[in-house]
N, C-alpha and C positions, 0 to 999 in steps of 0.2 A: 354184766348180768343185771337185769332189772328185777328187783324184788316187788312183786305184785300180789302179795299174799292176801290182801283184802278182797280180791276178786272172787274167791271161792271160800266161804266159811268152812273152817276145819282142815283146809289144805294150804300148803305154801306153794304159790305159783312163781316160778322164776322164768323171766323171758330173756332168751339168748337172742340178741339183736344182730342177725347176720346181714342186715342191710347196710351196715357201716363201712363196707368195702368201697373203694373208689367208684366202682361200677354200680353200687347200690344193690348188688346181687350176692346171694349166698353161694352162687356157683363160681365165684372168682378163684378160690383155691383150686378147684378142678380144672378151670381154664388154664391156670398158670402151670399145673402139672403137665397138661397136654402140650402146651407150648415148649416146655423144657424137653420133653421127649422128642418133639418134632425137630428141634434144633439139634439134639444129639444125633438124630438119624439123618441129618442133612436135608430135611424137607424144606421147600421154598414157599409153601402156602398151606394154610389150614382152612378147611371148608366145613361149615356146620349149618344145620338148620336150627331155628329158634322160634319160640313164642315171644321172646323179649329178653328174659333174664340171662340165659346162656350166651345170647348174642352180644349183650352189653359186656358181660364178663370176658368173653373172648376178644372182643374188640379192644378192650383195655389191656388185656394181657399181651396181645400181639403188638399193639401200638407201643407199649413200653420198651420193646426191644427191636422194633422196625420189621417185624414178621408180617408179610402180606397175609391178609385174611379175607375170606368171602363168607358172608352171612346171608343165608336164604331165609326170608321172612314172608309169611302170608300177607298179601296186600291188605292194608287197613289195620293191622295188628300193631300193638305197642305204640310207639310214637312214629310209626312209618319208617323207622330206621334212622332217624335224625341223630340220636345219641351215638349209634354205632359209626355212622359216617364221620361225626365229629371226632371220634377216636381213631379214625384212619381206616376202618373197614370198608370193603366193597360190599354194598348191600344189593342183593338180588331179590326183587319182589316176585311172588308167584300168586296167581289166582288159586283160591282153594283154602285148605286148612293146613294145620301143622304137618300132617302126614304127607301132603303134597309137597311141602317145603323139604321134608326129609328125602323124598324121592329125587327131587332136583339136586339137592346137595350131594347125594351119592353119585349122580352123573357128573357133576362138576369136579368132584374129588378124584375122578379118573384122569384128569388132565395132568400133563407132565409136571412133576415136581410137587403136586398137591397131595394132601392126605385127608382122609375122612376123620374129622375130630369130633363126630357125634358121640353121644354118651354111650352108645352100644357099638361103636366102631372099633378099629384095631387098637385104639389107646384106651380101652375101657378100664384097664387096671389103673392107669394113671388118673382117670376120672374118679374111680373109687377111692384112691389114695387122697385126692384133693377133698372130696366130700367127706372123708372120714376125719378131717382136721378138727371138725367141731366136736367129735367125740373125745378126742384127746384134750381139747380145751376144757370140756366139762370135767374130765377125769382130774385135770390139774387144779380145778377151782373147787370142786365139791369133795367133801370128806367121805362120802359114801354114795353108792348108786342111787339115783332118784327112783321114786315109785313108778314113774312113767316118763317117756319122752314123746312129745307130740310134734309130728313132722308133716309139712305139706307133701302131697303126692300128686305128681303128674305122670312122668314116665316110670317113677318108682326108684330112680337111681339113688337119690339121697338115702332112702330107707335101707337099701341094700348095703351101701357104703357104710352107714353108721352101724348097721348090725355087724358087719365084718370087723370094724374097728373096735366096737365094744367087746366082741369076742376075743380080740387080740389082747385087750386090756384086762380080761377076766371079770368084766362087769356083766351081770344079767339084768337087763332093763327092758320091760315091756315097751314096744314101739307102737304108737298109735298114729297111723296115717290119716290124714284129712284131705278130702278133695271136694270138687264142685258136685253138688247134689245132682245125680242123673247124667252127668256129662264126663265121667271118667270111668273106664272099665274096672279099675281097682275098687272104686266105690260100689259099682253096681254088681260086681262079681262076689264080693264078700258076703257071707263066709264060705261060699262055694268055690269051685274051680274057676280059673281065669277064662273069661269070654269077652271077645271084642264087642264093641257096640256097632250099631248101624251108623255109617258115616253121616247119614242125613238125620240122625236122631239126636245129635248133640246140639246144644244151643250156647253160642258164644255171646257174652255181654262185655261191657267195658270193665266190669268188676271181676269176672271169673276167667278172663281170657287166658292167662298163663296156666291155668289148671285144667283146661279142656283138652281131652284126647278121645278119639274113638278107638285107638289102639295104643296102649302104653308100651313103649319099646322094651321095657324090662318088667312088664307087669307080672308074669308068672313068678319070676324070681323074687319080686317085691312081696307078693302075697306069701310065699314061702318064708321069707325073712320075718314078716310080721307074725305069722303063725308060730314060728319057732321061738320068737321072743315072748310069746304069751300076750301079745297086744291085740289090736283090732283095727278095723278101717271104719271111718266115720264120714258122713256127708255134711256139707255146709251150704246153706242157700246164700244168694246174694245179700239179702237183708242181714243175715248173720255175719257175713264178711264185713259189711259196713258198720255194724254194731261193734264188732271186735276192733276194727280200725279206730273208731271213735274212743273206745276205752283206752287203747294203747296211747293215743295222743296225750291222754292225761298223765302218762308216765314218761313223756318225752320221746316216745318212739313214733316214727313217721313212715310206716310201711304202706304199700298200696292195700286196697281191699283184699286182693288175692294173697298178698304177702302176710296178711293177718289170719289166714285160713286155719292154721293150727290152733290158735286161741279160740276161734269160732267153734271149732270141733270140740275142744275141751269144755267150753262153757255150755254147749248144747248137751253134752254128755253129763255134766254136773247137774243139769236140771232133772235128770232121770236117775242118777246114781250118786250116792254119797262118796266123796273123794276124801282121802286122807294122805298124809305124807307130802313129799316134795314132787311137784310135777314141773318139768321144764318144757317150755314152748319155744320153738324155733320160728323166728320171723325170716321171710325169705327174699323180699324185694321191696324197693321204694321207687 
């Protein structure tokens, strides 16, 4: 945990660097839980769609035990699948966006011996268990619940998992989800009911790429979890992502711009609202 209390006067900011897994992705514990269940059920291949983070995590988790893995990635996203291929995954590129990759992964997962390992697929509880690991780590490290926990939002999976895990631990912690401004339905729907975006209305850049969805796979449930926690959803622009990444480098953390989104949201909020107490920020990818 990185203590960055000087970032916001009056508040203590702790940075939980989830980029230090071998894959560089906070999704690695979830991927390993999915792989464990697939092995237990005698599956011979895991198929997922990804913007980058989950694909790297699944490629590493499968490669560690020799489980065949197919990762479907939109053409031109992430590093084009180079990391995933180097870890042993079969990378299938599709034209379009993340949602198109999800559709193709569902089709490929129907092949003999394969299983849908997507975050909202049949192994969703394994995904939640893996993503909830960070809540247990915080519970072990902190003497009391923080004033707030700031979490990146894409599909909403991490928010749901952390809310579940915190409930099991008996901790009441406001969850603040942060996503790309105007490019994620969790961000644009808040504080109202969940509404998908126009697929042609989202804008993908080199900096916001993993955060962009026109349909968050677990969006409604994520909004419910955030409301129940007493938190909120926040937007971050590309400029704010880059500023947050620059600041984190001063503390020895090296996330991508998108991986810095939770801090970007906190800093933007702190410019409008006085923050007190301990705030924990999750970094998601490098």
